[in-house]
MISE-861454 format. One record per atom (N, C-alpha, C): atom name; residue number from 1; x, y, z; residue in three letters. Coordinates in steps of 0.001 Angstrom, whole numbers, plus 500000, padded with zeros to 6 digits. Layout:
N
<r CA NUM <X Y Z> ALA>,
...
END
This chain:
91
<r N 1 <500843 498832 500000> UNK>,
<r CA 1 <500000 500000 500000> UNK>,
<r C 1 <500890 501232 500000> UNK>,
<r N 2 <500353 502338 499579> UNK>,
<r CA 2 <501075 503607 499566> UNK>,
<r C 2 <500685 504419 500793> UNK>,
<r N 3 <501664 505128 501362> UNK>,
<r CA 3 <501424 506029 502482> UNK>,
<r C 3 <502448 507151 502410> UNK>,
<r N 4 <502299 508129 503243> UNK>,
<r CA 4 <503262 509224 503284> UNK>,
<r C 4 <504088 509126 504560> UNK>,
<r N 5 <505340 509556 504458> UNK>,
<r CA 5 <506233 509523 505617> UNK>,
<r C 5 <507181 510709 505561> UNK>,
<r N 6 <507622 511143 506733> UNK>,
<r CA 6 <508662 512167 506829> UNK>,
<r C 6 <509997 511437 506816> UNK>,
<r N 7 <510750 511582 505743> UNK>,
<r CA 7 <511979 510815 505541> UNK>,
<r C 7 <513199 511716 505714> UNK>,
<r N 8 <514182 511208 506462> UNK>,
<r CA 8 <515485 511866 506584> UNK>,
<r C 8 <516390 511240 505530> UNK>,
<r N 9 <516757 512010 504520> UNK>,
<r CA 9 <517607 511485 503464> UNK>,
<r C 9 <519090 511625 503796> UNK>,
<r N 10 <519427 512573 504647> UNK>,
<r CA 10 <520802 512703 505127> UNK>,
<r C 10 <520799 513586 506368> UNK>,
<r N 11 <521901 513529 507096> UNK>,
<r CA 11 <522017 514316 508326> UNK>,
<r C 11 <521976 515809 508024> UNK>,
<r N 12 <521421 516539 508979> UNK>,
<r CA 12 <521390 518005 508948> UNK>,
<r C 12 <520582 518586 507800> UNK>,
<r N 13 <519670 517790 507229> UNK>,
<r CA 13 <518748 518290 506215> UNK>,
<r C 13 <517336 518159 506750> UNK>,
<r N 14 <516452 519065 506365> UNK>,
<r CA 14 <515063 518940 506817> UNK>,
<r C 14 <514441 517624 506338> UNK>,
<r N 15 <513508 517104 507112> UNK>,
<r CA 15 <512761 515918 506701> UNK>,
<r C 15 <511935 516264 505470> UNK>,
<r N 16 <511740 515284 504596> UNK>,
<r CA 16 <510925 515476 503400> UNK>,
<r C 16 <509717 514547 503474> UNK>,
<r N 17 <508532 515084 503201> UNK>,
<r CA 17 <507316 514270 503152> UNK>,
<r C 17 <507238 513641 501766> UNK>,
<r N 18 <507316 512309 501724> UNK>,
<r CA 18 <507303 511588 500452> UNK>,
<r C 18 <506352 510393 500544> UNK>,
<r N 19 <505953 509888 499397> UNK>,
<r CA 19 <505125 508684 499341> UNK>,
<r C 19 <506041 507468 499403> UNK>,
<r N 20 <505696 506505 500248> UNK>,
<r CA 20 <506481 505281 500396> UNK>,
<r C 20 <505564 504069 500285> UNK>,
<r N 21 <506149 502933 499962> UNK>,
<r CA 21 <505416 501671 499928> UNK>,
<r C 21 <505470 501034 501306> UNK>,
<r N 22 <504347 500531 501767> UNK>,
<r CA 22 <504264 499876 503066> UNK>,
<r C 22 <503680 498486 502859> UNK>,
<r N 23 <504400 497469 503314> UNK>,
<r CA 23 <503926 496089 503192> UNK>,
<r C 23 <502763 495839 504146> UNK>,
<r N 24 <501963 494848 503837> UNK>,
<r CA 24 <500898 494413 504746> UNK>,
<r C 24 <501548 493812 505989> UNK>,
<r N 25 <500855 493821 507122> UNK>,
<r CA 25 <501435 493229 508336> UNK>,
<r C 25 <501740 491742 508153> UNK>,
<r N 26 <502893 491324 508648> UNK>,
<r CA 26 <503271 489908 508637> UNK>,
<r C 26 <502804 489267 509937> UNK>,
<r N 27 <503143 487992 510114> UNK>,
<r CA 27 <502754 487271 511323> UNK>,
<r C 27 <503185 488046 512564> UNK>,
<r N 28 <502287 488169 513507> UNK>,
<r CA 28 <502518 488824 514799> UNK>,
<r C 28 <502753 490339 514691> UNK>,
<r N 29 <502437 490938 513551> UNK>,
<r CA 29 <502566 492386 513393> UNK>,
<r C 29 <501191 493023 513293> UNK>,
<r N 30 <501119 494291 513596> UNK>,
<r CA 30 <499883 495050 513432> UNK>,
<r C 30 <500189 496322 512655> UNK>,
<r N 31 <499187 496820 511953> UNK>,
<r CA 31 <499277 498103 511266> UNK>,
<r C 31 <498532 499113 512120> UNK>,
<r N 32 <499224 500179 512504> UNK>,
<r CA 32 <498645 501201 513367> UNK>,
<r C 32 <498517 502501 512578> UNK>,
<r N 33 <497316 503051 512542> UNK>,
<r CA 33 <497117 504375 511964> UNK>,
<r C 33 <497557 505381 513021> UNK>,
<r N 34 <498675 506031 512762> UNK>,
<r CA 34 <499272 506941 513738> UNK>,
<r C 34 <498433 508208 513868> UNK>,
<r N 35 <498120 508552 515094> UNK>,
<r CA 35 <497373 509769 515396> UNK>,
<r C 35 <498265 510831 516014> UNK>,
<r N 36 <499338 510411 516684> UNK>,
<r CA 36 <500276 511356 517294> UNK>,
<r C 36 <501647 510695 517388> UNK>,
<r N 37 <502681 511454 517116> UNK>,
<r CA 37 <504050 510957 517227> UNK>,
<r C 37 <504977 512127 517464> UNK>,
<r N 38 <506214 511828 517724> UNK>,
<r CA 38 <507184 512888 517948> UNK>,
<r C 38 <508578 512397 517637> UNK>,
<r N 39 <509504 513322 517641> UNK>,
<r CA 39 <510908 512992 517447> UNK>,
<r C 39 <511574 513053 518823> UNK>,
<r N 40 <512138 511940 519264> UNK>,
<r CA 40 <512778 511898 520579> UNK>,
<r C 40 <514249 512311 520456> UNK>,
<r N 41 <514946 512318 521576> UNK>,
<r CA 41 <516349 512736 521567> UNK>,
<r C 41 <517215 511822 520713> UNK>,
<r N 42 <516898 510539 520646> UNK>,
<r CA 42 <517673 509608 519820> UNK>,
<r C 42 <517518 509952 518346> UNK>,
<r N 43 <516290 510257 517935> UNK>,
<r CA 43 <516058 510652 516546> UNK>,
<r C 43 <516779 511960 516228> UNK>,
<r N 44 <516718 512914 517135> UNK>,
<r CA 44 <517386 514205 516926> UNK>,
<r C 44 <518905 514003 516829> UNK>,
<r N 45 <519444 513121 517647> UNK>,
<r CA 45 <520869 512790 517641> UNK>,
<r C 45 <521267 512221 516277> UNK>,
<r N 46 <520450 511306 515760> UNK>,
<r CA 46 <520694 510718 514439> UNK>,
<r C 46 <520583 511782 513355> UNK>,
<r N 47 <519528 512579 513401> UNK>,
<r CA 47 <519309 513606 512385> UNK>,
<r C 47 <520424 514657 512380> UNK>,
<r N 48 <521009 514915 513534> UNK>,
<r CA 48 <522125 515860 513618> UNK>,
<r C 48 <523434 515273 513081> UNK>,
<r N 49 <523445 513968 512752> UNK>,
<r CA 49 <524644 513332 512217> UNK>,
<r C 49 <525612 512866 513278> UNK>,
<r N 50 <525178 512825 514540> UNK>,
<r CA 50 <526059 512451 515647> UNK>,
<r C 50 <526043 510955 515949> UNK>,
<r N 51 <525063 510238 515410> UNK>,
<r CA 51 <524918 508801 515670> UNK>,
<r C 51 <525751 508020 514660> UNK>,
<r N 52 <526808 507371 515134> UNK>,
<r CA 52 <527690 506622 514226> UNK>,
<r C 52 <526973 505443 513567> UNK>,
<r N 53 <525855 505017 514144> UNK>,
<r CA 53 <525081 503920 513567> UNK>,
<r C 53 <523890 504430 512754> UNK>,
<r N 54 <523771 505736 512605> UNK>,
<r CA 54 <522664 506312 511853> UNK>,
<r C 54 <522733 505926 510389> UNK>,
<r N 55 <521629 505452 509861> UNK>,
<r CA 55 <521551 505009 508471> UNK>,
<r C 55 <520548 505890 507743> UNK>,
<r N 56 <520924 506355 506570> UNK>,
<r CA 56 <520048 507181 505746> UNK>,
<r C 56 <519871 506529 504388> UNK>,
<r N 57 <518720 506672 503745> UNK>,
<r CA 57 <517531 507368 504246> UNK>,
<r C 57 <516892 506596 505393> UNK>,
<r N 58 <516143 507331 506211> UNK>,
<r CA 58 <515525 506739 507393> UNK>,
<r C 58 <514188 507406 507679> UNK>,
<r N 59 <513226 506606 508109> UNK>,
<r CA 59 <511969 507129 508631> UNK>,
<r C 59 <512110 507067 510140> UNK>,
<r N 60 <512336 508218 510744> UNK>,
<r CA 60 <512565 508280 512187> UNK>,
<r C 60 <511240 508154 512933> UNK>,
<r N 61 <511342 507893 514212> UNK>,
<r CA 61 <510151 507831 515054> UNK>,
<r C 61 <509860 506417 515500> UNK>,
<r N 62 <509906 506221 516786> UNK>,
<r CA 62 <509577 504911 517350> UNK>,
<r C 62 <508671 505072 518562> UNK>,
<r N 63 <508107 506239 518712> UNK>,
<r CA 63 <507160 506491 519789> UNK>,
<r C 63 <505930 507138 519187> UNK>,
<r N 64 <504772 506622 519510> UNK>,
<r CA 64 <503556 507203 518949> UNK>,
<r C 64 <502317 506567 519538> UNK>,
<r N 65 <501194 507049 519081> UNK>,
<r CA 65 <499903 506508 519516> UNK>,
<r C 65 <498964 506516 518324> UNK>,
<r N 66 <498088 505532 518266> UNK>,
<r CA 66 <497160 505456 517152> UNK>,
<r C 66 <496141 504364 517343> UNK>,
<r N 67 <495548 503943 516232> UNK>,
<r CA 67 <494489 502949 516229> UNK>,
<r C 67 <494932 501753 515396> UNK>,
<r N 68 <494780 500553 515932> UNK>,
<r CA 68 <495094 499334 515193> UNK>,
<r C 68 <494054 499179 514088> UNK>,
<r N 69 <494516 499110 512831> UNK>,
<r CA 69 <493588 499004 511708> UNK>,
<r C 69 <493684 497674 510974> UNK>,
<r N 70 <494783 496934 511190> UNK>,
<r CA 70 <494934 495643 510527> UNK>,
<r C 70 <495918 494797 511322> UNK>,
<r N 71 <495698 493492 511325> UNK>,
<r CA 71 <496607 492588 512025> UNK>,
<r C 71 <497123 491532 511065> UNK>,
<r N 72 <498328 491049 511343> UNK>,
<r CA 72 <498907 489981 510537> UNK>,
<r C 72 <498416 488623 510990> UNK>,
<r N 73 <498864 487602 510291> UNK>,
<r CA 73 <498510 486223 510635> UNK>,
<r C 73 <499005 485860 512029> UNK>,
<r N 74 <498409 484842 512585> UNK>,
<r CA 74 <498816 484233 513839> UNK>,
<r C 74 <498468 485055 515067> UNK>,
<r N 75 <497639 486066 514885> UNK>,
<r CA 75 <497095 486761 516046> UNK>,
<r C 75 <495718 486170 516297> UNK>,
<r N 76 <495376 485975 517545> UNK>,
<r CA 76 <494175 485236 517911> UNK>,
<r C 76 <492903 485899 517391> UNK>,
<r N 77 <492817 487198 517488> UNK>,
<r CA 77 <491612 487885 517045> UNK>,
<r C 77 <491973 489258 516507> UNK>,
<r N 78 <491080 489807 515741> UNK>,
<r CA 78 <491308 491153 515203> UNK>,
<r C 78 <491172 492158 516342> UNK>,
<r N 79 <492134 493024 516441> UNK>,
<r CA 79 <492118 494033 517494> UNK>,
<r C 79 <491460 495299 516969> UNK>,
<r N 80 <490530 495789 517684> UNK>,
<r CA 80 <489894 497069 517371> UNK>,
<r C 80 <490163 497958 518570> UNK>,
<r N 81 <491376 498437 518685> UNK>,
<r CA 81 <491762 499126 519910> UNK>,
<r C 81 <492713 500269 519613> UNK>,
<r N 82 <492876 501102 520600> UNK>,
<r CA 82 <493891 502133 520532> UNK>,
<r C 82 <495207 501494 520949> UNK>,
<r N 83 <496303 502034 520433> UNK>,
<r CA 83 <497598 501424 520705> UNK>,
<r C 83 <498634 502496 520952> UNK>,
<r N 84 <499632 502132 521725> UNK>,
<r CA 84 <500788 502989 521933> UNK>,
<r C 84 <502023 502216 521547> UNK>,
<r N 85 <503058 502899 521123> UNK>,
<r CA 85 <504308 502248 520742> UNK>,
<r C 85 <505438 502887 521523> UNK>,
<r N 86 <506443 502109 521796> UNK>,
<r CA 86 <507663 502638 522376> UNK>,
<r C 86 <508810 501859 521763> UNK>,
<r N 87 <510035 502298 522003> UNK>,
<r CA 87 <511206 501711 521371> UNK>,
<r C 87 <511276 500195 521578> UNK>,
<r N 88 <510985 499717 522775> UNK>,
<r CA 88 <511082 498287 523091> UNK>,
<r C 88 <510116 497430 522279> UNK>,
<r N 89 <509043 498040 521749> UNK>,
<r CA 89 <508030 497276 521014> UNK>,
<r C 89 <508473 496940 519602> UNK>,
<r N 90 <509434 497665 519067> UNK>,
<r CA 90 <509818 497487 517675> UNK>,
<r C 90 <510939 496481 517578> UNK>,
<r N 91 <510778 495513 516673> UNK>,
<r CA 91 <511785 494478 516547> UNK>,
<r C 91 <512521 494573 515323> UNK>,
END
């Protein structure tokens, strides 16, 4: 599916809103329609070019809140719930 994302193409450049391809959720994954998100200090550190492990291009952001809109295989039931994400949740 197509969606829009704020992409960091290189350090010290403004984020660019571009259309990206997003795969359907795989086993044990969910698709969350993001309602609120932010850039944390780790993202800012990467965007400033200070993170030696920073990889570009990158879609920053690992903290947010939204609504579960689709689930992948192997989940017991379809979730119709609000969701929050944090760094530990992303694999």
